[in-house]
C-alpha positions as CSV (number, residue, x, y, z in Angstrom):
1,X,117.3,118.2,135.1
2,X,118.8,119.8,131.9
3,X,122.2,119.4,133.2
4,X,121.8,115.6,133.5
5,X,120.5,115.7,130.0
6,X,123.6,117.7,128.3
7,X,126.3,115.3,130.6
8,X,124.4,112.4,129.0
9,X,124.9,114.1,125.5
10,X,128.6,114.5,126.4
11,X,129.5,111.1,127.5
12,X,127.2,109.9,124.2
13,X,129.6,112.3,122.0
14,X,132.4,110.3,123.9
15,X,131.2,107.3,123.6
16,X,131.6,107.8,119.5
17,X,135.1,108.7,120.1
18,X,136.0,105.7,121.8
19,X,134.0,103.7,119.4
20,X,136.3,104.6,116.5
21,X,138.8,103.7,118.5
22,X,137.3,100.4,119.1
23,X,137.0,98.9,116.1
24,X,140.1,99.9,115.1
25,X,141.7,98.1,117.2
26,X,139.7,95.3,117.2
27,X,141.2,93.6,114.5
28,X,138.7,91.3,113.6
29,X,136.0,91.0,111.6
30,X,132.1,92.2,113.0
31,X,129.8,89.2,111.6
32,X,126.1,89.3,111.7
33,X,123.5,87.2,110.3
34,X,121.6,88.2,107.7
35,X,117.8,86.2,107.1
36,X,115.5,86.3,103.7
37,X,112.1,88.3,104.5
38,X,110.4,85.6,102.3
39,X,112.4,82.4,103.8
40,X,110.0,80.2,105.7
41,X,106.8,81.8,104.3
42,X,106.2,78.6,102.1
43,X,105.5,80.5,99.5
44,X,105.5,78.6,95.5
45,X,108.2,79.4,93.3
46,X,105.6,81.3,91.6
47,X,104.5,84.2,94.8
48,X,108.6,84.4,95.1
49,X,109.2,85.5,91.7
50,X,105.4,87.8,91.0
51,X,106.8,88.6,94.1
52,X,110.9,89.6,93.0
53,X,109.4,91.4,90.2
54,X,107.0,93.9,92.0
55,X,109.9,94.6,94.7
56,X,112.6,95.1,92.0
57,X,110.0,97.2,90.4
58,X,108.9,99.4,93.2
59,X,113.1,100.2,94.7
60,X,114.0,100.1,90.7
61,X,111.1,104.1,90.8
62,X,113.5,104.5,94.1
63,X,116.8,104.4,92.6
64,X,115.8,105.6,89.5
65,X,114.5,108.8,91.3
66,X,117.2,109.7,93.4
67,X,119.3,109.1,90.4
68,X,117.5,111.4,88.5
69,X,117.2,108.4,85.6
70,X,113.8,108.1,85.9
71,X,111.4,109.4,82.5
72,X,109.8,112.1,83.0
73,X,106.3,109.9,82.9
74,X,107.3,107.2,85.0
75,X,104.4,105.7,87.1
76,X,106.1,103.1,88.6
77,X,105.8,104.2,92.3
78,X,103.2,101.8,93.8
79,X,100.7,103.5,96.0
80,X,100.7,104.9,99.4
81,X,100.0,101.7,101.9
82,X,101.0,99.1,99.6
83,X,103.4,96.1,100.9
84,X,106.9,95.9,98.7
85,X,109.0,93.2,100.4
86,X,112.6,93.5,100.5
87,X,115.3,91.0,100.7
88,X,118.1,90.7,103.4
89,X,117.4,91.7,106.6
90,X,120.3,91.6,108.6
91,X,120.1,91.2,113.3
92,X,121.9,93.2,116.2
93,X,121.0,94.5,119.1
94,X,120.9,98.5,120.1
95,X,121.0,99.7,123.9
96,X,122.0,98.6,127.2
97,X,120.7,95.7,128.1
98,X,120.8,95.2,124.3
99,X,117.6,95.7,122.7
100,X,117.1,92.9,119.0
101,X,116.5,94.5,115.8
102,X,116.7,93.1,112.6
103,X,116.7,95.3,109.6
104,X,117.0,95.7,105.9
105,X,120.4,95.8,104.8
106,X,120.0,98.8,102.3
107,X,123.1,99.8,100.3
108,X,121.5,101.9,98.5
109,X,120.8,104.2,101.3
110,X,123.4,105.6,104.2
111,X,120.9,106.7,107.7
112,X,120.2,103.4,110.3
113,X,117.3,103.8,111.8
114,X,114.7,102.0,114.0
115,X,111.3,102.5,115.0
116,X,111.2,103.6,118.5
117,X,108.9,103.7,121.3
118,X,106.6,105.4,122.1
119,X,105.9,105.6,118.5
120,X,103.3,107.6,117.5
121,X,103.0,106.4,114.0
122,X,104.2,103.4,113.0
123,X,103.9,99.8,111.0
124,X,103.5,96.7,113.1
125,X,106.8,94.5,113.7
126,X,107.6,90.8,115.1
127,X,110.3,92.7,117.6
128,X,109.2,94.9,120.0
129,X,109.8,98.4,119.3
130,X,113.1,100.1,120.6
131,X,112.7,102.0,123.7
132,X,115.6,104.3,124.9
133,X,113.9,104.8,128.3
134,X,115.4,100.6,128.6
135,X,119.1,101.4,127.5
136,X,121.4,103.4,130.5
137,X,123.6,104.0,127.5
138,X,120.4,105.5,124.5
139,X,121.7,109.9,124.5
140,X,119.8,112.2,122.3
141,X,122.4,113.7,119.9
142,X,122.5,117.9,119.7
143,X,121.5,119.5,116.7
144,X,125.2,120.8,116.2
145,X,126.6,117.8,116.2
146,X,128.6,116.3,113.3
147,X,126.3,113.3,112.7
148,X,123.6,115.6,112.4
149,X,125.2,117.8,110.3
150,X,125.5,114.5,107.6
151,X,121.6,114.8,107.7
152,X,120.4,116.8,104.1
153,X,116.9,117.3,106.8
154,X,117.1,118.1,110.3
155,X,116.4,120.5,112.7
156,X,117.0,121.8,115.9
157,X,113.9,120.1,118.8
158,X,112.2,121.5,121.5
159,X,109.0,119.8,123.8
160,X,108.5,116.8,122.6
161,X,111.6,116.3,121.2
162,X,113.8,117.2,123.8
163,X,115.8,121.4,123.8
164,X,118.0,121.6,120.8
165,X,118.2,117.3,119.9
166,X,118.5,116.5,116.2
167,X,115.2,115.8,115.0
168,X,116.3,114.1,110.8
169,X,113.2,113.5,108.6
170,X,114.3,111.0,106.0
171,X,113.0,110.0,102.8
172,X,112.9,107.3,99.9
173,X,112.3,107.2,96.7
174,X,109.3,105.2,96.7
175,X,107.2,108.2,98.6
176,X,108.4,106.4,102.0
177,X,109.0,108.5,104.9
178,X,111.0,108.3,108.5
179,X,111.0,111.0,111.1
180,X,112.3,111.5,114.8
181,X,115.0,112.0,116.8
182,X,119.3,110.8,116.2
183,X,120.1,109.6,119.2
184,X,123.6,107.5,119.7
185,X,123.9,104.3,121.6
186,X,125.9,101.1,121.2
187,X,125.7,98.3,118.9
188,X,126.5,95.0,120.1
189,X,126.9,92.8,117.2
190,X,126.4,88.3,117.2
191,X,128.9,86.3,115.5
192,X,130.8,82.7,115.6
193,X,133.1,84.2,117.5
194,X,131.6,86.3,120.5
195,X,130.0,89.3,120.5
196,X,131.2,92.5,119.4
197,X,130.1,95.8,121.5
198,X,130.3,98.7,119.6
199,X,129.6,101.9,121.2
200,X,128.2,105.4,121.0
201,X,126.5,104.4,117.3
202,X,124.5,107.0,115.6
203,X,121.1,106.3,114.6
204,X,117.6,107.7,114.0
205,X,115.2,106.4,116.2
206,X,111.6,106.7,114.3
207,X,108.9,108.0,115.3
208,X,107.1,108.3,112.9
209,X,107.6,106.4,109.7
210,X,104.7,106.3,107.0
211,X,104.7,104.9,103.7
212,X,105.7,101.5,102.5
213,X,107.7,100.0,105.3
214,X,106.1,96.9,106.7
215,X,107.7,94.7,109.1
216,X,108.0,91.8,106.3
217,X,110.3,93.4,104.2
218,X,111.4,96.5,106.1
219,X,111.6,94.3,109.9
220,X,112.6,97.2,112.6
221,X,113.6,99.5,110.6
222,X,116.8,100.1,107.7
223,X,120.6,99.7,107.7
224,X,122.1,101.8,105.8
225,X,125.0,99.8,104.1
226,X,125.9,103.3,101.3
227,X,129.0,105.1,101.6
228,X,128.0,108.1,103.3
229,X,129.0,109.5,106.7
230,X,125.9,107.9,108.5
231,X,126.2,104.9,107.2
232,X,127.1,101.8,109.6
233,X,130.3,101.3,107.2
234,X,131.2,104.5,107.2
235,X,130.3,104.7,111.6
236,X,132.5,101.2,112.6
237,X,135.2,103.1,110.4
238,X,135.9,99.9,108.4
239,X,138.0,99.6,105.0
240,X,134.9,97.4,104.0
241,X,132.6,94.7,104.3
242,X,131.3,91.6,102.5
243,X,128.1,89.3,102.5
244,X,127.1,86.4,101.1
245,X,123.5,85.8,99.5
246,X,122.4,82.5,99.7
247,X,119.7,81.1,97.6
248,X,117.0,83.1,97.2
249,X,114.3,79.8,97.4
250,X,116.0,78.2,100.9
251,X,116.3,79.3,104.4
252,X,119.4,79.1,105.0
253,X,120.9,82.8,106.9
254,X,124.1,84.3,105.2
255,X,126.7,86.6,106.9
256,X,127.1,90.0,106.5
257,X,131.3,90.9,107.9
258,X,132.8,94.2,108.7
259,X,136.1,95.1,108.4
260,X,138.0,91.5,106.9
261,X,141.2,89.7,107.1
262,X,143.2,91.0,104.0
263,X,143.3,87.0,103.3
264,X,139.6,87.0,103.1
265,X,139.6,84.6,99.8
266,X,142.7,82.5,100.4
267,X,140.5,79.6,101.0
268,X,138.0,80.3,97.7
269,X,138.0,77.1,95.0
270,X,136.9,79.9,92.4
271,X,138.8,82.8,90.6
272,X,138.4,85.7,92.3
273,X,137.5,88.9,89.9
274,X,137.5,92.3,90.8
275,X,136.2,95.6,89.6
276,X,136.5,99.3,90.5
277,X,134.3,101.6,92.3
278,X,133.0,104.3,90.3
279,X,131.7,107.4,92.6
280,X,129.1,109.9,91.8
281,X,128.7,113.1,93.3
282,X,125.8,114.2,92.1
283,X,124.4,110.4,93.8
284,X,127.7,110.1,96.3
285,X,125.6,106.8,98.5
286,X,125.5,104.8,95.9
287,X,128.4,101.9,94.7
288,X,128.4,102.1,91.1
289,X,130.1,99.8,89.1
290,X,131.9,100.3,85.3
291,X,129.5,98.0,82.8
292,X,130.7,97.3,79.6
293,X,128.7,95.1,78.0
294,X,126.3,91.6,77.9
295,X,127.1,88.3,75.9
296,X,123.6,86.5,76.1
297,X,124.8,82.5,74.4
298,X,128.0,83.6,71.8
299,X,126.3,87.0,71.1
300,X,127.4,90.5,72.4
301,X,124.2,92.5,72.8
302,X,124.4,94.8,70.4
303,X,124.9,98.1,72.8
304,X,126.7,100.8,73.4
305,X,128.6,100.9,76.7
306,X,127.2,104.6,77.0
307,X,124.0,102.4,77.9
308,X,125.5,101.6,81.2
309,X,127.7,104.1,81.9
310,X,127.3,107.0,84.5
311,X,126.7,110.9,83.1
312,X,128.0,113.8,83.8
313,X,124.3,114.3,85.7
314,X,124.9,111.7,87.8
315,X,122.0,109.8,85.4
316,X,122.4,106.5,84.5
317,X,125.2,104.0,85.4
318,X,125.7,100.8,86.6
319,X,125.1,100.4,90.6
320,X,124.8,97.4,93.0
321,X,122.3,96.9,94.7
322,X,121.1,94.5,97.6
323,X,117.6,94.8,98.0
324,X,117.1,95.1,94.3
325,X,115.5,91.6,93.4
326,X,116.8,90.6,90.1
327,X,119.1,92.7,88.0
328,X,117.1,95.8,86.0
329,X,118.4,97.3,83.2
330,X,117.1,100.1,80.8
331,X,114.6,99.4,78.2
332,X,116.0,99.4,75.1
333,X,119.2,97.3,76.4
334,X,116.0,94.6,77.9
335,X,115.1,94.8,74.7
336,X,118.1,93.1,73.3
337,X,118.5,90.7,75.8
338,X,115.1,89.4,75.6
339,X,115.2,89.2,72.0
340,X,118.9,87.0,72.3
341,X,117.0,85.0,74.5
342,X,114.2,84.4,72.6
343,X,115.9,83.5,69.3
344,X,118.7,80.7,71.2
345,X,115.9,79.7,72.8
346,X,113.3,77.5,71.2
347,X,110.7,77.4,73.0
348,X,106.9,79.3,72.8
349,X,107.2,82.5,74.7
350,X,104.8,82.9,78.0
351,X,105.3,86.4,79.2
352,X,107.9,89.4,78.4
353,X,108.6,90.3,81.5
354,X,110.0,89.1,82.6
355,X,111.3,86.7,80.0
356,X,108.7,83.3,80.2
357,X,109.0,79.8,78.3
358,X,106.8,77.9,78.2
359,X,108.7,73.9,79.4
360,X,107.3,70.9,77.6
361,X,105.8,68.0,79.9
362,X,108.8,65.6,78.6
363,X,110.9,68.4,79.2
364,X,109.9,67.5,82.7
365,X,112.4,66.7,86.4
366,X,115.0,68.1,83.6
367,X,116.9,70.5,83.1
368,X,116.0,73.3,79.5
369,X,118.9,74.0,77.9
370,X,119.3,78.1,78.1
371,X,122.0,80.7,76.6
372,X,124.7,81.3,79.1
373,X,124.6,84.9,80.4
374,X,127.9,86.9,81.1
375,X,128.6,90.8,82.3
376,X,131.1,91.7,80.9
377,X,133.6,94.4,83.9
378,X,136.1,96.9,83.8
379,X,138.7,94.4,84.5
380,X,136.2,91.7,85.7
381,X,134.0,88.9,83.8
382,X,130.6,87.9,85.6
383,X,130.2,84.0,84.7
384,X,126.5,83.8,85.7
385,X,126.3,80.0,86.7
386,X,122.5,78.8,85.4
387,X,120.4,79.1,88.8
388,X,121.2,83.2,89.0
389,X,119.2,84.1,85.8
390,X,117.3,81.0,85.5
391,X,114.1,80.7,87.6
392,X,111.7,77.5,87.0
393,X,108.4,77.3,88.3
394,X,105.1,75.6,87.7
395,X,102.3,78.2,86.4
396,X,98.6,76.8,86.2
397,X,100.0,73.5,85.8
398,X,102.7,74.0,82.8
399,X,106.2,74.0,83.9
400,X,107.7,77.4,83.1
401,X,111.6,78.9,82.7
402,X,111.5,82.6,83.5
403,X,114.2,84.5,82.6
404,X,115.2,86.6,86.2
405,X,115.8,90.2,84.6
406,X,113.4,92.6,84.1
407,X,112.7,96.4,82.4
408,X,114.3,99.3,85.0
409,X,111.5,101.2,82.9
410,X,114.6,104.3,83.1
411,X,118.4,105.0,82.5
412,X,119.8,103.1,84.8
413,X,121.7,99.6,85.3
414,X,121.0,97.6,88.7
415,X,122.4,94.2,89.3
416,X,120.1,92.6,91.7
417,X,120.7,90.0,94.3
418,X,119.3,87.5,92.3
419,X,121.9,87.6,90.2
420,X,124.6,87.5,93.5
421,X,123.0,84.3,94.9
422,X,125.9,82.1,96.0
423,X,128.7,84.4,95.8
424,X,130.6,86.1,98.9
425,X,131.1,90.1,97.7
426,X,133.9,91.6,99.3
427,X,133.2,96.4,98.5
428,X,136.9,97.4,99.4
429,X,136.6,100.7,100.4
430,X,139.5,102.2,101.0
431,X,140.8,100.2,98.0
432,X,138.0,101.7,95.8
433,X,137.2,98.2,94.5
434,X,134.5,95.4,94.3
435,X,135.6,91.7,94.1
436,X,133.2,88.8,93.4
437,X,133.8,84.7,93.9
438,X,131.8,81.7,93.9
439,X,131.2,80.5,97.3
440,X,129.2,78.4,99.7
441,X,127.5,80.8,101.7
442,X,126.2,79.0,104.3
443,X,129.8,77.9,105.1
444,X,131.3,81.5,105.0
C-alpha cells in the first residue's frame, strides 16, 4: 500500500512538470466563466448597496490586517459566523473525471482550495464536495514538496492525513481559516473554444473550513490569483491574466482569461490606459498601483501623494482588488472626497458613508447631474463613467443617489470591483504593468 501511495505521489509530481510544458505550449488563453455571487437572487438595489458596503468593510479589515495598515483600535472585523458575501465566483473542475468547483476569484490571496470529502468541519455548499477518492489523478503532496514549502504554515501529516503528507493551515485577516491536505490533481477549464485540461496543479483539499465562509460567498472555496507561487496564474506559468466584470446589477456572466495573446486589445473601441504594478517585499501577494491624485469635478482633492503611497514597512499603498466591492480610501482622503461631492451636488445629504443624496420626485426617471470622478495613476487616468461610482436606489419611498466609495478605516487605498465594471483589466505579470480599457464584458 505504501509503495502504491509513493508511486501516486511521483506520478502527481511528474504530471505537474508536464503541466508546465503543456500550458506553455498551448498558445491560446485558458478561459473560465465568472458569475456574480448576488446574481439571480432577486435583491433590491437598496439590498445590493448594503451588501456591497458590508462586504467592503469586512474585506478591508482583512487586507488592512495583512498589510499592517489597520489602526490599533480597529473593530471592523465582523463576529464569527456572520456571512460575508464576496463578488465573483470562477468555475472550473478538479479531478478525473472532472468534479465541478466554483470558487471566489481573489487577487488578494494565493492558495487555491476547495472543500473536500469527508469534510468533518465544512460549511454547506450548493455543489457536491470534491472527493479525492473519486479521482484517478488525485495524489497528496509530500511535506518536502516545493509547493508545500511555499506555505507559511504547514506540517508533516501522519495517521488520518497520510504519512508525511503536506498538511496546511491558511488563515485570512477576517479570522477565517482553512486547514487540510495539499494535493495535486488535474484541473479542467471550459471555454468557448473547448476544454483546457491541465494536470498536476497543487491545491488545498480543505477538511476544516471555519470562520466567515459561506456557500453564497465563497462557493466551494477560494481561487487565489495573487502574486505568490501557489496562485493559479503562477502555477499555470502564464505571463498575464485578465478579467472583465459585467454590471453589478445584472446577471450576465463574464470571463477570466489566463495566458493572453499580445493583440488582446486590437479590437478595443476606447483608449488603452497602462500603469505600472508595484511589488512590496512585505506583502508580495498584493497588486499595488501608483495612485497620484483624485479629481472630483474640476477640483483635485488636496491630498498629498503620500496618502496613497506604499511605505517602507509595507503599510499604506494602493491596491487593485477583485474581491472588494467598492473603492475604499484612507479616512482623511474619504473626508476630502465626501466634502467635494457635498459642495458640488445641490441636494440634501441622507447618509454620510456611503454618501447619499435625496433626489426630488420631480427628477424621477431622470439622471441627476453629478460631478465627474477621475483617478490619476502613474501614466494612466481612470475617468470613471457615471455608473461606476454612482448608485441609485429607492429607500422608504424616497429616491437616493449614492457615491459608491467608502473609508477603508486605515492607511490603505483599495480599488474595488464596482469601479472596474465594464473594464477589461489586464494584469501583465511579465511586464509588471496593469492595463484597462472600456469594454462590453458580456462580449469579451
